[in-house]
N, C-alpha and C positions, 0 to 999 in steps of 0.2 A: 505493498499498499504506500504511496505517495505520503510524504509529509503537508500536514494541511496546508503549509505557506509560502511549499515552491513551485510555482506556477512559470508557465511561458507565455509571451506576450504573442498573440497569434494576430489577433487585428487591433489597427489604431490608425484612426480617422479623426482627423482634425481639419474640419472645414474652413479654416482659414487659409488650407494648401489647397491647389489646383485639383478643381475637380472630386472625385473621392477614392484620392488614392490612398494604399494603406500605408501607413508610415512603418511598419512590423520587420517588414523585409520578407514575410512570406505569400505576397502578391494576392491580399483577399481584396481588390479592389471595389469599390461599388457602384453600380450603376443606378441612373434614375435621373429625374430632367428639374431636380427639386432647386430653387433657384438659391443661392449667396447672398448676405449681405450685411455688409458691416453697422453697426449698431452696436450702444453700451461698452464700445472699448473692443468688442471681437466681434470677428469675422462666424458665423451661424448660417448653417443651412434652415431658411423658414418651411415651413410643414403647412397646409394650410387647412387641414381638420377635414380635407375630402377625399383625397386622392392622390398626392404624395407620398411618395416611398424611396429609400434606396433598399437595394438588392445586391446582395452580396452571393453568387454561386459556390456551393458547397466544395469543399477544398479538403486534402491531406489531414491540415491541421482544424479543421471546422469539422470533420465528420468526426473527429477523435472521441474513444468515451472515457471519461474521468470526472473530477471534478471541475469546478468553473468559475469565474469572476466577471461580471462586466461592470463597467464602470459609464455613467453618463451625464454628461455636463448638459443640462436643459435650461429652458424656461420657457414654462408654463402659461402659456394666452388666455386658454380657455379650459375648464372643463366641460362635464353635461353627460359626457358618459366615456367608457373604456378607453383610454388612449394607448397606444402601446408605442415605447419607444424602444427596445428590439426585441427580438424575439428568432430565434434558431426554430427550423421547423422540428415539429416531434421532439425538441431538446429540451429547450429554455425559454422563461417569455420572465419581462420586466415592464409593466407596464402602471399608469396611475389611473386608478379609480376616480369614479365623478362627483364621490363625495371628499377629493385630496388624501385619498390612503392611495400607498404604494404599494402594490401586488406581484411577486414573483413567485416562481416555481420552475419544477423539471418535471418530464414527463418519463414514466417507467412504469412498465407494467401496465401499460394501457391505459394507463391514467394519468391526470396530472395533479402533483401534490405541490402545495405553496404556503407559501406565509403574507403573512398582509398588516402592515401597520395599522395604527388608530387613524380615524378619519383627519382629514384639514392638517395634515405635515407637511405637503407641500405647499407653498405661497405660488401663488401665480404673480406675472410680472416681475421675477427675481430670477438669476441663475442660482441654481442648486448645482448638484454632485449625487445623484444617487448609485449607490452602490450594491450589486445583490452578489453574494457568495454562497456556494455549495462544495463544500470539502466531503471526500468518499468516507469520513468519518461518518457522516449523520447529520452535521452541521448544516444550517440554512440562517442565513443571516440576510437583513434589510440596512443599509445603513444612510443620512442624510449628512451630507458636510463631513462625513466621519463619526457623526451620531446613531448609535445603531436605533433603531425605533420598533424593529421585531426580529425573532431571533426561534428556532425552533430543532429539537435533535428529532433527526428521523431518519433511521439507517435505511437506505435505501441503494448502495451501491453506487457506482461511476453512473455519472447521467450518461445520456443518450448525444450521440452526435449529431450535428446538425442532418438533417435527411432531405436527401431530394424528392419531387421537382421544385418546391421551395426556396429550399437555402436558409439564409438570413435574410431578415427584414429589418431595417431600419426605420422606425417612424410609423410602424402602420402594419396589422395582421400579415401574416406572412402571404396567404391564397386568396385574399381578395383586398379592392380599397374599400377595406372596414378598418374600424378604430384608429384611425388616423391622428396622428397629434396635430393640435392649433397650437404651435409654437415655434420653438427656435432650440435647433441643437449643435452645440461647439465643437464639442468632441465626443468619441463614442472608441472603449477599449475593451479587448476582450482577453483573458486568459482560458487557457485549459492547463487542469494538474500533466505535469512533464513524466514522458512514456519509460519506463523500466533505461535504466544506463546514462549517460552522461549530455549533456545541452551545452552547448554554447549559449543559448538565446535565455540563458537562465535570468528570472526576474523573481521579485518576492511581492506575493501578494498580502501585504498586512492586512491580519482582521482588527 
């Protein structure tokens, strides 16, 4: 079993950079027509709440099973219904509920197992960092700006890899233009726990 703190950064989108290029070095580039604008001191991808999304095809690093961590820097303009921040098809999901709660979970044994914060923890009109961590030891944690807002222990084993045909969707539900974010994303990072053996792309996902 991997140490719960050792992960490999497999996707890094920073929307101040051209297009939706992956800065992790693993080639997990995104595709979409989401506009980018400057504001609040940073460049962000702006989602319209209706049809925008960024799609990332599955790759060897995204389809890997194991622990997972996702960091999303988001500025929510509007609540109203569930809005996806990032979702790997049949793997994991992180979203904002209509009441301002954060929800996240993993897909195992043909079911979703998740954790959810109290309501009204996500502000509108302000930048925050949402972090979801699931370790193979069974710890599922949600944090907002580094402060834990929900935690659960459930031993489910390795989280599934991101599946075909819908891959990884950023800002919307994977297989339809639904649950689309109304707001802005400045940065998305995704880690997977290290496979057995040494790795040169070592990073630490502190809890």
